[in-house]
Structure formats: structure tokens, C-alpha cells
Steps between C-alpha positions, in 0.01 A plus 500: 500500500420798736829674606473689825725709726428467868553788752465422865724613786438217738730217396279224637189628323706573174642143507154344565338704220773412249480139590118472480492690162786292375278187544260634243576366145437828305671743754868583522647723777784650315622729782416536880593832659508636851423868428328731255814642339653166410166379366469791273859430364397142434179602338699729267762216427268210455165670391280224648130449435427562860640676814357362822588743782416562877404853587747593792860448407825669538583744219195546288169368637289280278285788401801715405638201311164458307516867401859454377417193305216676335736799419732251318219418251574129511245226460572386854185490699505550886327287759531594870486226749478637853379473859347846486133474439444871491265653244735819480789282386278330238374841368860629469615161342223535232592857437869379438385257236525186714298207344477272799469548876488195705549412868779267620248269685337408167558133407799424261270376223300823510811709475629290196164532322493872573840539347365315186204731483717809510737355244204448280417869522246481783498639856518302825383706806402348839121531485440631860781768450339591178165583667673689771705709264206596273408800717846565648619858421856593552492858658885547485693653200819325411709784650294485829555119503887543461527773773282315737698169444822670577359680809361172636843340461642777737638750248480860614341771274842637396626164409182424309534842317867421399409143377199609294643845377225689677493791753429414867186714465377293224580174680296632812206596253505138350504356845221730615281393203565140552417517877177688416393261215553207727335654805804451704624690814869504372746367256568168691119430519471594137781264396343216714151546349633526142702176543195325641295596193790406253543858388885497554 
């Protein structure tokens, strides 16, 4: 029996996925969570075989969740199921140790078989995304990504500096670097471009 924790913030999608996977004779959904923080708590508590997670959720994102699970050194393997067909997300997911990356519009039987494949120790990556991600280069450092994400969400440089324990000058330098690397005119355009490419 493959025991899995499901993390999906949309209640309708979470319920549908849990119901579909529950129909499989060898798959058991042991917890279904609405955010990344509660999913991490359930993974710690239940130590499932798989964690199936969306990318964008309240609390921790799916990518942050994958990194946290890897840090726990458990046998739990992470599979992302998302609507975001972006090579940048896939590249970051692979860097975070994710074993599967599938799109929500895949047929249910494909999802179940992909979960079995990951459980057996393999990988399951959407083939079109895999090709697109092959040459994708992430130009942003992790700190530039953090600063740009906060700026794009409306935080001022002083607030970002306080939140990240940096000086305002350092925050401005990170923003300037990110804007330059993305070929953007300003921080808002840089944020938009980074989101489109799946870099945030």
C-alpha cells in the first residue's frame, strides 16, 4: 500500500484528487491538507511514502515544502501536481529533490501510475516540460528571489530589509541585480517576468 499526504489549497481540487486516488486499490490518502505548513506537520507525524503537493499554497509553497521534507531526511518522496507548466518551476523542483512533476490536466490513471513509478524509486516528469526545462537557466540567486518576491507583493525596501535582516542598501542592490538579470525596467516588471518564467 502506498501511503500519501496530499497538499492542495483549493478544497474542490483537494477533495477530487483524494477521491480519485482513493479509488486505486494500492493507494491510501492518509491526510489531505490545505497549506504547506500543515502538510509538513503531517509528513513529520505520519512519515508517508509520498507527498503530493501543489506549488502555490498559503504558508509554504510546494517548492519550499519539498526542500523542508528533504531536510527531514525521511524516505518520503515528493510529487508536484500543478497547473503551472513552467520550465523554471520544474528546474527548481528538481533542484529541491522532487521526484515527480505532473500537470493537473493529466488523466487520473496517468497520475496513479506516475505515483507508483515514483514509489518504486523512479521519476515521473511531464515530457513536454522536461524538454523545455532542459536548457532553462535560473539567473536569480536565492536571496534575489526572496527580495524580488517581497517587493512584488508590495513591501517597501525598509520592510524587506527588516524582514530579511539586511540593510536597505543591500536590498536595493539585490533588486537592481534581479532587474538587470531579467532585463526589466523596474521591480514590478521584474517580478512579473520572474513569475511568468516560474522563477519565484
